[in-house]
A tleap script that builds the chain and sets N, CA, C and O, in Angstrom:
source leaprc.protein.ff14SB
mol = sequence {
  NMET GLU THR LEU TYR GLN LYS VAL LYS VAL
  HIE ASN GLU LEU GLU TRP CYS GLN VAL THR
  ASP MET ALA THR LYS ASP LYS VAL GLU LYS
  LEU LEU LEU LYS HIE ARG VAL SER TYR PHE
  VAL LYS TRP GLU LYS PRO ARG LEU PHE SER
  GLY ASP LYS PHE ASN THR CYS ILE PHE CYS
  VAL ASN GLN LEU GLN LYS GLU ILE ALA ASP
  GLU ALA ILE GLN GLU LEU GLY GLU GLU VAL
  LYS GLY LYS ILE LYS PHE VAL ASN ARG ARG
  VAL ASP LYS THR PHE CTYR
}
set mol.1.N position { -4.854 41.622 28.850 }
set mol.1.CA position { -5.130 41.993 27.481 }
set mol.1.C position { -5.066 43.513 27.348 }
set mol.1.O position { -5.645 44.229 28.165 }
set mol.2.N position { -4.387 43.995 26.355 }
set mol.2.CA position { -4.204 45.415 26.132 }
set mol.2.C position { -5.222 45.922 25.114 }
set mol.2.O position { -5.459 45.283 24.089 }
set mol.3.N position { -5.821 47.077 25.405 }
set mol.3.CA position { -6.788 47.651 24.468 }
set mol.3.C position { -6.078 48.595 23.502 }
set mol.3.O position { -4.934 48.989 23.729 }
set mol.4.N position { -6.753 48.942 22.448 }
set mol.4.CA position { -6.193 49.844 21.449 }
set mol.4.C position { -5.996 51.256 21.993 }
set mol.4.O position { -5.096 51.970 21.549 }
set mol.5.N position { -6.822 51.660 22.942 }
set mol.5.CA position { -6.787 53.028 23.440 }
set mol.5.C position { -5.680 53.282 24.450 }
set mol.5.O position { -5.417 54.440 24.773 }
set mol.6.N position { -5.028 52.263 24.958 }
set mol.6.CA position { -3.992 52.472 25.958 }
set mol.6.C position { -2.750 53.126 25.377 }
set mol.6.O position { -2.012 53.781 26.113 }
set mol.7.N position { -2.497 52.975 24.111 }
set mol.7.CA position { -1.313 53.550 23.493 }
set mol.7.C position { -1.568 54.933 22.900 }
set mol.7.O position { -0.629 55.584 22.440 }
set mol.8.N position { -2.813 55.392 22.901 }
set mol.8.CA position { -3.157 56.677 22.313 }
set mol.8.C position { -2.970 57.768 23.370 }
set mol.8.O position { -3.504 57.677 24.475 }
set mol.9.N position { -2.200 58.803 23.009 }
set mol.9.CA position { -2.016 59.948 23.892 }
set mol.9.C position { -2.677 61.156 23.242 }
set mol.9.O position { -2.409 61.475 22.084 }
set mol.10.N position { -3.523 61.808 23.984 }
set mol.10.CA position { -4.277 62.926 23.447 }
set mol.10.C position { -3.869 64.198 24.176 }
set mol.10.O position { -3.879 64.256 25.406 }
set mol.11.N position { -3.514 65.205 23.408 }
set mol.11.CA position { -3.174 66.508 23.973 }
set mol.11.C position { -4.125 67.523 23.369 }
set mol.11.O position { -3.896 68.039 22.275 }
set mol.12.N position { -5.189 67.800 24.094 }
set mol.12.CA position { -6.172 68.739 23.567 }
set mol.12.C position { -6.408 69.896 24.536 }
set mol.12.O position { -7.519 70.414 24.639 }
set mol.13.N position { -5.344 70.296 25.246 }
set mol.13.CA position { -5.457 71.423 26.151 }
set mol.13.C position { -5.012 72.702 25.452 }
set mol.13.O position { -4.110 72.698 24.614 }
set mol.14.N position { -5.667 73.784 25.820 }
set mol.14.CA position { -5.318 75.110 25.309 }
set mol.14.C position { -4.918 75.999 26.475 }
set mol.14.O position { -5.532 75.949 27.541 }
set mol.15.N position { -3.891 76.808 26.273 }
set mol.15.CA position { -3.608 77.871 27.229 }
set mol.15.C position { -4.639 78.946 26.944 }
set mol.15.O position { -4.537 79.672 25.956 }
set mol.16.N position { -5.621 79.041 27.806 }
set mol.16.CA position { -6.799 79.859 27.535 }
set mol.16.C position { -6.595 81.325 27.905 }
set mol.16.O position { -6.793 82.214 27.076 }
set mol.17.N position { -6.197 81.575 29.152 }
set mol.17.CA position { -6.008 82.965 29.564 }
set mol.17.C position { -4.884 83.072 30.580 }
set mol.17.O position { -4.488 82.089 31.207 }
set mol.18.N position { -4.381 84.291 30.725 }
set mol.18.CA position { -3.259 84.569 31.606 }
set mol.18.C position { -3.683 85.648 32.598 }
set mol.18.O position { -4.295 86.647 32.222 }
set mol.19.N position { -3.347 85.432 33.878 }
set mol.19.CA position { -3.749 86.345 34.940 }
set mol.19.C position { -2.525 86.672 35.793 }
set mol.19.O position { -1.715 85.791 36.082 }
set mol.20.N position { -2.391 87.925 36.193 }
set mol.20.CA position { -1.271 88.312 37.046 }
set mol.20.C position { -1.727 88.856 38.396 }
set mol.20.O position { -0.920 89.397 39.151 }
set mol.21.N position { -3.003 88.718 38.701 }
set mol.21.CA position { -3.576 89.240 39.942 }
set mol.21.C position { -4.252 88.092 40.687 }
set mol.21.O position { -5.037 87.351 40.096 }
set mol.22.N position { -3.959 87.939 41.964 }
set mol.22.CA position { -4.487 86.818 42.740 }
set mol.22.C position { -6.014 86.888 42.899 }
set mol.22.O position { -6.681 85.854 42.851 }
set mol.23.N position { -6.566 88.071 43.084 }
set mol.23.CA position { -8.021 88.207 43.225 }
set mol.23.C position { -8.727 87.822 41.924 }
set mol.23.O position { -9.766 87.162 41.953 }
set mol.24.N position { -8.173 88.227 40.800 }
set mol.24.CA position { -8.747 87.866 39.507 }
set mol.24.C position { -8.641 86.367 39.278 }
set mol.24.O position { -9.566 85.757 38.742 }
set mol.25.N position { -7.524 85.766 39.679 }
set mol.25.CA position { -7.337 84.320 39.560 }
set mol.25.C position { -8.433 83.577 40.314 }
set mol.25.O position { -9.003 82.615 39.801 }
set mol.26.N position { -8.726 84.024 41.529 }
set mol.26.CA position { -9.772 83.374 42.324 }
set mol.26.C position { -11.140 83.498 41.656 }
set mol.26.O position { -11.923 82.548 41.673 }
set mol.27.N position { -11.434 84.654 41.070 }
set mol.27.CA position { -12.732 84.852 40.410 }
set mol.27.C position { -12.866 83.963 39.174 }
set mol.27.O position { -13.920 83.368 38.948 }
set mol.28.N position { -11.808 83.872 38.380 }
set mol.28.CA position { -11.847 83.025 37.178 }
set mol.28.C position { -11.978 81.561 37.589 }
set mol.28.O position { -12.731 80.802 36.979 }
set mol.29.N position { -11.244 81.173 38.620 }
set mol.29.CA position { -11.294 79.788 39.080 }
set mol.29.C position { -12.692 79.401 39.571 }
set mol.29.O position { -13.185 78.321 39.247 }
set mol.30.N position { -13.323 80.269 40.340 }
set mol.30.CA position { -14.680 80.007 40.829 }
set mol.30.C position { -15.679 79.953 39.674 }
set mol.30.O position { -16.609 79.146 39.688 }
set mol.31.N position { -15.485 80.804 38.690 }
set mol.31.CA position { -16.374 80.821 37.532 }
set mol.31.C position { -16.274 79.525 36.733 }
set mol.31.O position { -17.292 78.975 36.314 }
set mol.32.N position { -15.053 79.036 36.519 }
set mol.32.CA position { -14.869 77.780 35.788 }
set mol.32.C position { -15.447 76.600 36.566 }
set mol.32.O position { -16.032 75.693 35.975 }
set mol.33.N position { -15.288 76.612 37.866 }
set mol.33.CA position { -15.875 75.544 38.685 }
set mol.33.C position { -17.399 75.590 38.632 }
set mol.33.O position { -18.055 74.551 38.560 }
set mol.34.N position { -17.953 76.790 38.668 }
set mol.34.CA position { -19.408 76.954 38.622 }
set mol.34.C position { -19.989 76.379 37.331 }
set mol.34.O position { -21.063 75.778 37.345 }
set mol.35.N position { -19.280 76.563 36.217 }
set mol.35.CA position { -19.756 76.092 34.919 }
set mol.35.C position { -19.208 74.719 34.544 }
set mol.35.O position { -19.378 74.259 33.415 }
set mol.36.N position { -18.549 74.071 35.503 }
set mol.36.CA position { -18.054 72.700 35.357 }
set mol.36.C position { -17.107 72.550 34.155 }
set mol.36.O position { -17.204 71.597 33.382 }
set mol.37.N position { -16.199 73.512 34.025 }
set mol.37.CA position { -15.195 73.471 32.963 }
set mol.37.C position { -13.926 72.849 33.530 }
set mol.37.O position { -13.419 73.286 34.562 }
set mol.38.N position { -13.425 71.841 32.859 }
set mol.38.CA position { -12.196 71.188 33.269 }
set mol.38.C position { -11.014 72.102 32.945 }
set mol.38.O position { -10.891 72.602 31.827 }
set mol.39.N position { -10.149 72.314 33.935 }
set mol.39.CA position { -9.014 73.213 33.741 }
set mol.39.C position { -7.841 72.783 34.610 }
set mol.39.O position { -8.005 71.999 35.544 }
set mol.40.N position { -6.675 73.294 34.302 }
set mol.40.CA position { -5.553 73.226 35.219 }
set mol.40.C position { -4.793 74.539 35.126 }
set mol.40.O position { -4.915 75.281 34.151 }
set mol.41.N position { -4.005 74.811 36.161 }
set mol.41.CA position { -3.317 76.086 36.262 }
set mol.41.C position { -1.818 75.859 36.136 }
set mol.41.O position { -1.245 75.019 36.831 }
set mol.42.N position { -1.193 76.613 35.247 }
set mol.42.CA position { 0.261 76.606 35.099 }
set mol.42.C position { 0.798 77.896 35.704 }
set mol.42.O position { 0.268 78.979 35.456 }
set mol.43.N position { 1.843 77.771 36.492 }
set mol.43.CA position { 2.460 78.943 37.103 }
set mol.43.C position { 3.770 79.257 36.406 }
set mol.43.O position { 4.585 78.364 36.174 }
set mol.44.N position { 3.969 80.501 36.079 }
set mol.44.CA position { 5.232 80.960 35.514 }
set mol.44.C position { 5.878 81.897 36.520 }
set mol.44.O position { 5.256 82.849 36.991 }
set mol.45.N position { 7.122 81.620 36.839 }
set mol.45.CA position { 7.842 82.456 37.799 }
set mol.45.C position { 8.201 83.793 37.150 }
set mol.45.O position { 8.451 83.863 35.947 }
set mol.46.N position { 8.223 84.854 37.965 }
set mol.46.CA position { 8.605 86.154 37.400 }
set mol.46.C position { 10.075 86.157 36.988 }
set mol.46.O position { 10.900 85.446 37.561 }
set mol.47.N position { 10.373 86.955 36.005 }
set mol.47.CA position { 11.758 87.079 35.554 }
set mol.47.C position { 12.583 87.786 36.621 }
set mol.47.O position { 12.035 88.421 37.521 }
set mol.48.N position { 13.856 87.676 36.517 }
set mol.48.CA position { 14.762 88.156 37.556 }
set mol.48.C position { 14.600 89.643 37.859 }
set mol.48.O position { 14.515 90.017 39.029 }
set mol.49.N position { 14.557 90.477 36.866 }
set mol.49.CA position { 14.481 91.920 37.095 }
set mol.49.C position { 13.134 92.519 36.691 }
set mol.49.O position { 13.059 93.707 36.380 }
set mol.50.N position { 12.078 91.720 36.691 }
set mol.50.CA position { 10.775 92.222 36.243 }
set mol.50.C position { 10.071 93.059 37.309 }
set mol.50.O position { 9.280 93.937 36.967 }
set mol.51.N position { 10.335 92.812 38.575 }
set mol.51.CA position { 9.678 93.560 39.637 }
set mol.51.C position { 8.316 93.019 40.015 }
set mol.51.O position { 7.667 93.567 40.906 }
set mol.52.N position { 7.865 91.963 39.365 }
set mol.52.CA position { 6.579 91.355 39.693 }
set mol.52.C position { 6.696 90.564 40.987 }
set mol.52.O position { 7.640 89.795 41.171 }
set mol.53.N position { 5.734 90.757 41.880 }
set mol.53.CA position { 5.721 89.994 43.128 }
set mol.53.C position { 4.893 88.725 42.986 }
set mol.53.O position { 5.155 87.730 43.662 }
set mol.54.N position { 3.898 88.757 42.111 }
set mol.54.CA position { 2.991 87.628 41.914 }
set mol.54.C position { 3.401 86.879 40.658 }
set mol.54.O position { 3.655 87.482 39.615 }
set mol.55.N position { 3.463 85.578 40.768 }
set mol.55.CA position { 3.757 84.757 39.595 }
set mol.55.C position { 2.607 84.842 38.604 }
set mol.55.O position { 1.456 85.028 38.998 }
set mol.56.N position { 2.909 84.709 37.344 }
set mol.56.CA position { 1.873 84.697 36.321 }
set mol.56.C position { 1.189 83.342 36.325 }
set mol.56.O position { 1.845 82.303 36.408 }
set mol.57.N position { -0.116 83.360 36.236 }
set mol.57.CA position { -0.931 82.156 36.283 }
set mol.57.C position { -1.622 81.999 34.926 }
set mol.57.O position { -2.266 82.928 34.439 }
set mol.58.N position { -1.481 80.807 34.318 }
set mol.58.CA position { -2.119 80.540 33.031 }
set mol.58.C position { -3.157 79.442 33.225 }
set mol.58.O position { -2.835 78.353 33.701 }
set mol.59.N position { -4.400 79.729 32.857 }
set mol.59.CA position { -5.470 78.742 32.917 }
set mol.59.C position { -5.488 77.969 31.610 }
set mol.59.O position { -5.571 78.556 30.531 }
set mol.60.N position { -5.411 76.658 31.710 }
set mol.60.CA position { -5.481 75.784 30.545 }
set mol.60.C position { -6.792 75.014 30.606 }
set mol.60.O position { -7.126 74.426 31.635 }
set mol.61.N position { -7.533 75.018 29.506 }
set mol.61.CA position { -8.807 74.311 29.439 }
set mol.61.C position { -8.782 73.334 28.272 }
set mol.61.O position { -7.976 73.463 27.351 }
set mol.62.N position { -9.659 72.379 28.328 }
set mol.62.CA position { -9.822 71.429 27.233 }
set mol.62.C position { -10.410 72.190 26.044 }
set mol.62.O position { -11.329 72.993 26.208 }
set mol.63.N position { -9.877 71.936 24.852 }
set mol.63.CA position { -10.348 72.692 23.687 }
set mol.63.C position { -11.814 72.427 23.372 }
set mol.63.O position { -12.451 73.254 22.720 }
set mol.64.N position { -12.370 71.302 23.814 }
set mol.64.CA position { -13.790 71.027 23.606 }
set mol.64.C position { -14.678 71.858 24.534 }
set mol.64.O position { -15.869 72.023 24.270 }
set mol.65.N position { -14.098 72.381 25.623 }
set mol.65.CA position { -14.861 73.195 26.561 }
set mol.65.C position { -14.524 74.679 26.462 }
set mol.65.O position { -14.971 75.468 27.295 }
set mol.66.N position { -13.753 75.066 25.473 }
set mol.66.CA position { -13.344 76.456 25.328 }
set mol.66.C position { -14.541 77.382 25.123 }
set mol.66.O position { -14.582 78.475 25.689 }
set mol.67.N position { -15.500 76.960 24.331 }
set mol.67.CA position { -16.678 77.795 24.077 }
set mol.67.C position { -17.483 78.022 25.347 }
set mol.67.O position { -17.990 79.120 25.575 }
set mol.68.N position { -17.604 76.986 26.178 }
set mol.68.CA position { -18.310 77.123 27.461 }
set mol.68.C position { -17.572 78.116 28.349 }
set mol.68.O position { -18.194 78.956 28.999 }
set mol.69.N position { -16.242 78.018 28.375 }
set mol.69.CA position { -15.438 78.935 29.181 }
set mol.69.C position { -15.560 80.363 28.667 }
set mol.69.O position { -15.640 81.300 29.462 }
set mol.70.N position { -15.576 80.544 27.345 }
set mol.70.CA position { -15.723 81.877 26.766 }
set mol.70.C position { -17.074 82.492 27.113 }
set mol.70.O position { -17.158 83.689 27.388 }
set mol.71.N position { -18.127 81.686 27.103 }
set mol.71.CA position { -19.455 82.187 27.472 }
set mol.71.C position { -19.518 82.507 28.960 }
set mol.71.O position { -20.151 83.482 29.365 }
set mol.72.N position { -18.861 81.684 29.771 }
set mol.72.CA position { -18.890 81.885 31.223 }
set mol.72.C position { -18.159 83.163 31.628 }
set mol.72.O position { -18.572 83.839 32.570 }
set mol.73.N position { -17.087 83.495 30.930 }
set mol.73.CA position { -16.288 84.663 31.301 }
set mol.73.C position { -17.063 85.963 31.086 }
set mol.73.O position { -16.706 86.999 31.648 }
set mol.74.N position { -18.116 85.910 30.279 }
set mol.74.CA position { -18.936 87.100 30.030 }
set mol.74.C position { -19.679 87.542 31.286 }
set mol.74.O position { -20.141 88.680 31.364 }
set mol.75.N position { -19.801 86.639 32.282 }
set mol.75.CA position { -20.476 86.986 33.540 }
set mol.75.C position { -19.656 87.962 34.376 }
set mol.75.O position { -20.208 88.676 35.213 }
set mol.76.N position { -18.353 87.997 34.159 }
set mol.76.CA position { -17.499 88.896 34.928 }
set mol.76.C position { -17.651 90.319 34.417 }
set mol.76.O position { -17.968 90.541 33.248 }
set mol.77.N position { -17.427 91.265 35.291 }
set mol.77.CA position { -17.516 92.670 34.912 }
set mol.77.C position { -16.358 93.091 34.034 }
set mol.77.O position { -15.352 92.389 33.937 }
set mol.78.N position { -16.503 94.236 33.397 }
set mol.78.CA position { -15.464 94.750 32.499 }
set mol.78.C position { -14.172 95.044 33.257 }
set mol.78.O position { -13.080 94.926 32.701 }
set mol.79.N position { -14.299 95.425 34.522 }
set mol.79.CA position { -13.111 95.723 35.331 }
set mol.79.C position { -12.246 94.477 35.511 }
set mol.79.O position { -11.020 94.550 35.426 }
set mol.80.N position { -12.885 93.342 35.759 }
set mol.80.CA position { -12.157 92.085 35.940 }
set mol.80.C position { -11.651 91.569 34.602 }
set mol.80.O position { -10.521 91.088 34.512 }
set mol.81.N position { -12.472 91.662 33.564 }
set mol.81.CA position { -12.055 91.177 32.240 }
set mol.81.C position { -10.882 91.975 31.698 }
set mol.81.O position { -10.130 91.469 30.866 }
set mol.82.N position { -10.709 93.202 32.149 }
set mol.82.CA position { -9.577 94.011 31.723 }
set mol.82.C position { -8.252 93.506 32.264 }
set mol.82.O position { -7.198 93.822 31.714 }
set mol.83.N position { -8.292 92.725 33.335 }
set mol.83.CA position { -7.076 92.183 33.950 }
set mol.83.C position { -6.708 90.800 33.414 }
set mol.83.O position { -5.726 90.200 33.851 }
set mol.84.N position { -7.495 90.300 32.472 }
set mol.84.CA position { -7.278 88.965 31.911 }
set mol.84.C position { -6.738 89.109 30.494 }
set mol.84.O position { -7.286 89.850 29.678 }
set mol.85.N position { -5.668 88.398 30.217 }
set mol.85.CA position { -5.111 88.388 28.857 }
set mol.85.C position { -5.422 87.026 28.251 }
set mol.85.O position { -4.984 86.000 28.771 }
set mol.86.N position { -6.175 87.009 27.154 }
set mol.86.CA position { -6.547 85.757 26.513 }
set mol.86.C position { -5.437 85.314 25.572 }
set mol.86.O position { -5.013 86.071 24.698 }
set mol.87.N position { -4.968 84.078 25.756 }
set mol.87.CA position { -3.829 83.558 25.019 }
set mol.87.C position { -4.293 82.678 23.862 }
set mol.87.O position { -3.899 82.908 22.719 }
set mol.88.N position { -5.118 81.679 24.140 }
set mol.88.CA position { -5.683 80.749 23.154 }
set mol.88.C position { -4.627 80.088 22.264 }
set mol.88.O position { -4.675 80.205 21.039 }
set mol.89.N position { -3.686 79.401 22.883 }
set mol.89.CA position { -2.697 78.634 22.124 }
set mol.89.C position { -2.577 77.242 22.732 }
set mol.89.O position { -2.892 77.036 23.904 }
set mol.90.N position { -2.122 76.297 21.930 }
set mol.90.CA position { -1.995 74.912 22.390 }
set mol.90.C position { -0.889 74.792 23.415 }
set mol.90.O position { 0.121 75.493 23.345 }
set mol.91.N position { -1.088 73.892 24.374 }
set mol.91.CA position { -0.054 73.613 25.369 }
set mol.91.C position { 1.080 72.889 24.659 }
set mol.91.O position { 0.851 71.902 23.960 }
set mol.92.N position { 2.293 73.375 24.836 }
set mol.92.CA position { 3.415 72.826 24.087 }
set mol.92.C position { 4.186 71.742 24.818 }
set mol.92.O position { 5.095 71.148 24.238 }
set mol.93.N position { 3.856 71.466 26.064 }
set mol.93.CA position { 4.595 70.461 26.833 }
set mol.93.C position { 3.745 69.225 27.073 }
set mol.93.O position { 2.521 69.302 27.178 }
set mol.94.N position { 4.414 68.092 27.159 }
set mol.94.CA position { 3.756 66.840 27.493 }
set mol.94.C position { 3.972 66.608 28.986 }
set mol.94.O position { 5.108 66.637 29.458 }
set mol.95.N position { 2.895 66.380 29.729 }
set mol.95.CA position { 2.987 66.234 31.168 }
set mol.95.C position { 3.071 64.788 31.629 }
set mol.95.O position { 3.168 64.534 32.830 }
set mol.96.N position { 3.038 63.843 30.712 }
set mol.96.CA position { 3.191 62.433 31.110 }
set mol.96.C position { 4.034 61.694 30.127 }
set mol.96.O position { 4.273 60.498 30.294 }
savepdb mol mol.pdb
quit
């Protein structure tokens, strides 16, 4: 027997912030885990002539947990927050 909810697809993820530094990525990741925020990481490869050695990392969070993530990020120092670019846009791709 099929339920009504099996055909419903929900896309409520937001591209929350963008990081280009591995140390900052680790700090943000630990902070989200500490506050039990559901997230996934999207990696963007550097462009051909950009000179970047580290791939850009985008943290995507559930839009219902965005406020928790925003409050949690306040625990980081200004030096670390300066390396984070907040995007806050909907994920445009379907992963399933």
